[in-house]
C-alpha positions in Angstrom: -10.3 22.2 -29.5 -7.9 23.5 -26.9 -5.1 21.0 -26.2 -5.0 19.0 -23.0 -2.3 19.8 -20.6 0.3 17.0 -20.4 -0.4 14.0 -18.3 2.4 14.1 -15.7 3.6 11.8 -13.0 2.6 14.2 -10.3 3.3 12.2 -7.2 2.6 15.0 -4.8 -0.1 17.3 -6.2 -3.0 19.2 -4.5 -4.5 17.2 -1.7 -8.2 17.2 -0.7 -8.9 16.4 2.9 -11.8 15.7 5.3 -11.2 14.6 8.9 -13.5 12.2 10.6 -13.4 11.5 14.3 -14.5 8.2 15.7 -14.3 4.6 14.6 -17.9 4.2 13.5 -17.8 5.6 9.9 -15.1 5.2 7.3 -14.1 8.2 5.2 -15.6 8.8 1.9 -13.5 7.6 -1.0 -10.8 10.1 -1.8 -11.5 12.4 1.1 -9.1 13.3 3.7 -6.0 11.6 5.5 -5.7 8.7 7.7 -4.1 8.5 11.1 -4.7 5.7 13.6 -3.1 4.4 16.8 -0.8 1.3 16.6 -1.3 -2.4 17.1 -4.5 -4.0 18.3 -5.2 -3.1 21.9 -5.6 -5.6 24.7 -9.1 -6.8 25.7 -11.2 -4.1 27.3 -9.2 -1.2 25.8 -11.4 1.5 24.1 -9.6 3.5 21.5 -10.7 6.3 19.2 -9.5 6.0 15.6 -9.0 9.1 13.5 -9.4 8.5 9.8 -7.7 10.7 7.3 -7.5 9.5 3.7 -5.8 11.6 0.9 -6.4 11.9 -2.8 -3.8 12.6 -5.4 -4.7 13.3 -9.0 -2.2 12.1 -11.6 -4.2 12.7 -14.8 -4.2 15.6 -17.2 -5.4 19.0 -16.0 -8.0 20.1 -18.4 -8.2 23.7 -17.6 -5.8 26.6 -17.4 -3.6 25.5 -20.3 -2.0 28.5 -22.0 -1.6 28.8 -25.8 2.1 29.8 -25.4 4.9 27.3 -24.8 6.5 28.4 -21.6 8.8 31.1 -20.4 11.9 32.3 -22.2 10.8 30.5 -25.4 13.3 29.7 -28.1 11.7 30.6 -31.5 13.6 27.7 -33.1 11.7 25.3 -30.9 8.2 26.8 -30.9 6.9 24.9 -33.9 9.7 22.4 -34.3 8.9 19.2 -36.3 12.1 17.5 -35.4 12.4 15.3 -32.3 13.8 17.3 -29.4 17.4 17.0 -28.1 17.9 14.2 -25.6 19.7 15.2 -22.4 18.9 18.9 -22.8 18.4 21.0 -19.6 16.0 23.8 -19.0 14.8 26.1 -16.2 11.1 25.1 -16.1 8.4 26.3 -13.8 5.1 24.6 -12.7 3.4 26.9 -15.1 5.6 25.6 -18.0 4.8 22.0 -17.1 1.1 22.7 -17.1 1.2 23.2 -20.9 0.9 20.6 -23.6 3.9 21.8 -25.5 7.1 23.5 -24.4 9.8 25.5 -26.2 11.7 26.9 -23.2 15.3 27.8 -24.2 17.9 25.2 -23.1 20.8 25.9 -20.8 24.1 24.1 -20.2 23.5 21.3 -17.7 26.4 22.6 -15.6 24.3 25.7 -14.9 21.3 25.9 -12.6 18.3 24.0 -14.1 15.1 22.5 -12.9 14.4 20.0 -15.7 16.3 17.6 -17.9 15.0 15.7 -21.0 15.6 12.0 -20.4 13.5 10.4 -23.2 12.4 11.4 -26.7 11.2 9.7 -29.8 8.5 9.3 -32.4 5.0 8.3 -31.3 4.1 4.8 -32.4 2.6 4.5 -35.8 -0.9 3.6 -34.5 -1.0 7.1 -32.8 -0.1 9.0 -35.9 -3.7 9.5 -36.9 -4.8 10.4 -33.3 -6.2 13.8 -32.6 -4.0 16.3 -30.8 -5.8 15.8 -27.5 -6.5 12.0 -27.8 -6.5 10.2 -24.4 -4.4 7.4 -25.9 -1.5 9.9 -26.2 -1.5 10.4 -22.5 -1.7 6.7 -21.8 1.3 6.1 -24.1 3.2 8.9 -22.4 2.4 7.5 -18.9 3.7 4.0 -19.7 6.7 5.2 -21.6 7.8 8.1 -19.4 7.2 6.4 -16.1 9.2 3.3 -17.1 12.1 5.4 -18.4 11.8 7.6 -15.3 12.5 4.6 -13.0 15.5 3.6 -15.2 16.9 7.1 -15.1 16.7 7.4 -11.4 17.8 3.9 -10.6 14.7 3.2 -8.6 11.8 0.8 -8.4 8.1 1.6 -8.8 7.7 2.1 -5.0 10.6 4.5 -4.6 9.6 6.8 -7.5 6.2 7.1 -5.8 8.0 8.6 -2.8 10.4 11.0 -4.4 10.1 14.8 -4.5 11.0 14.9 -8.2 8.5 14.0 -10.9 8.2 13.9 -14.7 6.3 15.8 -17.3 5.8 15.0 -21.0 5.3 17.3 -24.0 4.1 17.0 -27.5 4.6 19.3 -30.6 2.8 22.5 -30.9 -0.6 22.4 -32.6 0.9 23.9 -35.7 3.7 21.4 -35.8 1.2 18.6 -35.2 -0.7 19.8 -38.3 2.5 19.8 -40.2 3.1 16.2 -39.3 5.2 16.3 -36.2 4.5 13.2 -34.0 7.2 13.2 -31.3 7.1 13.1 -27.5 9.5 14.5 -24.9 9.8 13.3 -21.2 11.4 15.7 -18.7 12.4 15.0 -15.1 11.5 18.1 -13.0 12.5 19.2 -9.5 9.1 19.0 -7.9 5.5 17.9 -8.1 2.1 19.4 -9.0 1.8 21.1 -5.6 5.2 22.8 -5.9 5.1 26.6 -6.2 8.6 26.4 -7.6 11.0 23.6 -8.5 14.3 22.8 -6.8 17.5 22.7 -8.9 18.6 19.3 -10.2 22.2 18.0 -10.3 24.2 18.2 -13.5 22.6 14.9 -14.4 19.6 13.1 -12.8 20.9 9.7 -13.8 21.2 7.4 -10.7 19.6 10.1 -8.4 17.9 7.4 -6.2 20.5 4.6 -6.4 21.4 3.0 -3.1 20.1 4.9 -0.1 18.6 8.1 -1.6 19.4 11.4 0.1 16.6 13.0 2.1 16.6 16.0 -0.2 15.1 13.9 -3.0 12.4 12.1 -0.9 9.0 13.6 -0.2 7.7 14.5 3.3 4.8 16.7 4.5 4.8 19.6 7.0 1.4 20.1 8.7 -1.3 18.6 10.9 -2.1 15.9 8.3 -0.8 14.6 5.0 -3.8 16.2 3.2 -3.3 19.6 4.7 0.5 19.6 4.9 2.9 21.2 2.5 4.9 18.7 0.5 8.6 19.3 1.2 11.9 17.5 0.7 12.6 15.2 3.8 15.8 17.2 4.4 13.6 20.0 5.6 11.6 20.0 8.9 8.5 17.8 8.5 5.7 16.0 10.3 5.1 13.1 7.8 7.2 10.9 5.6 6.1 8.7 2.7 7.6 5.4 3.7 6.0 2.5 1.8 3.6 1.7 -1.1 1.1 -1.0 -1.8 0.4 -2.5 -5.3 -3.3 -2.9 -5.7 -3.3 -4.9 -9.0 -1.5 -5.9 -12.1 -1.5 -4.1 -15.4 -4.4 -6.3 -16.9 -6.6 -6.0 -13.8 -9.8 -4.0 -13.8 -10.2 -1.1 -11.3 -11.5 -2.7 -8.1 -13.7 0.3 -7.2 -13.1 3.2 -4.9 -14.2 1.5 -1.7 -12.0 -1.6 -2.2 -9.0 0.5 -3.3 -9.4 2.8 -0.2 -10.0 0.1 2.4 -7.2 -2.2 1.0 -4.8 0.8 1.1 -5.9 1.8 4.6 -5.5 -1.7 6.1 -2.1 -2.3 4.5 -0.7 1.1 5.5 -1.8 0.6 9.1 0.3 -2.6 9.3 3.1 -1.3 7.1 3.7 2.0 8.9 3.6 0.2 12.2 6.3 -2.1 11.1 8.3 0.8 9.7 8.1 2.6 13.0 9.1 -0.5 15.0 5.6 -1.4 16.3 5.1 1.4 18.9 2.1 1.3 21.2 0.5 4.2 19.3 1.2 5.9 16.0 -0.4 8.0 13.3 -0.4 7.0 9.7 -1.6 8.5 6.4 -2.3 7.1 3.0 -2.7 8.3 -0.5 -4.8 6.3 -2.9 -5.8 6.8 -6.5 -9.1 6.6 -8.4 -10.2 4.9 -11.7 -8.9 7.7 -13.9 -5.4 7.2 -12.6 -5.8 3.4 -12.8 -6.7 3.7 -16.4 -3.6 5.8 -17.0 -1.5 3.0 -15.6 -1.0 3.6 -11.9 -1.5 0.6 -9.6 0.0 1.8 -6.3 -1.0 3.7 -3.2 1.4 5.5 -0.8 1.7 5.0 3.0 2.8 7.9 5.3 4.2 7.8 8.8 3.9 10.7 11.3 7.5 11.2 12.2 10.0 14.1 12.3 12.8 11.8 11.2 
């Protein structure tokens, strides 16, 4: 069986969109973007509401995975059984990240690089007998890499949902797996799934989001809607900014269903974005919500977007 591509924390991947005009019918779950005017109107005011909801996929891509292990491969890493080097830097591309295993040659972290390894280790013993493409591997990687990602960047769960950087995880090659290798590797990368290329990272990504993060590390969108817009660093011209998130449940909670997840997100974002903008008379907002597959992988948050050039 061909290996799964790695489950990655792709906060800003390809967005699907459908625009509905009018207040009578809500958008279908997972379609579109959401913009609506501001606080409740006074009596007798008639207002049109434009609903735009957006969908982000955060689970494994099951197609297009190449058998090779990335560009500029180091022969010594290709079928390595040993745990990879912690802190190593590489020049990775989105194509490299789309593969289950990676052997791209390392570079000195003082040189230009787009990825840095921030967590490595052996898989837990209960996964040693798992198949190469077992879904439990991805679930372990999501929980482990996402938690360490927050610690690395110095951010909370909400902030890492709104950064331009993301993470990817890799496992051994299939040959190394057959030879008994059972390690994992988590890399921070300078972009998300929608990125055509990654931005360069600093010498170390440690503490990247501490305090008030620089706009170059936060995610914005350039375009008529969040769904249609290109995701860009907020230091570049933009029309939308990811400003808040909502937690829809705890780790042990069951998925509430598409409709509840979407409506809860929409209603929260309407209020949250209004507050963030200072309660203007009218404003546009967008929201990104996740489906059951992402919930099962461990994600519990949706993202709220404000239409703003700031």
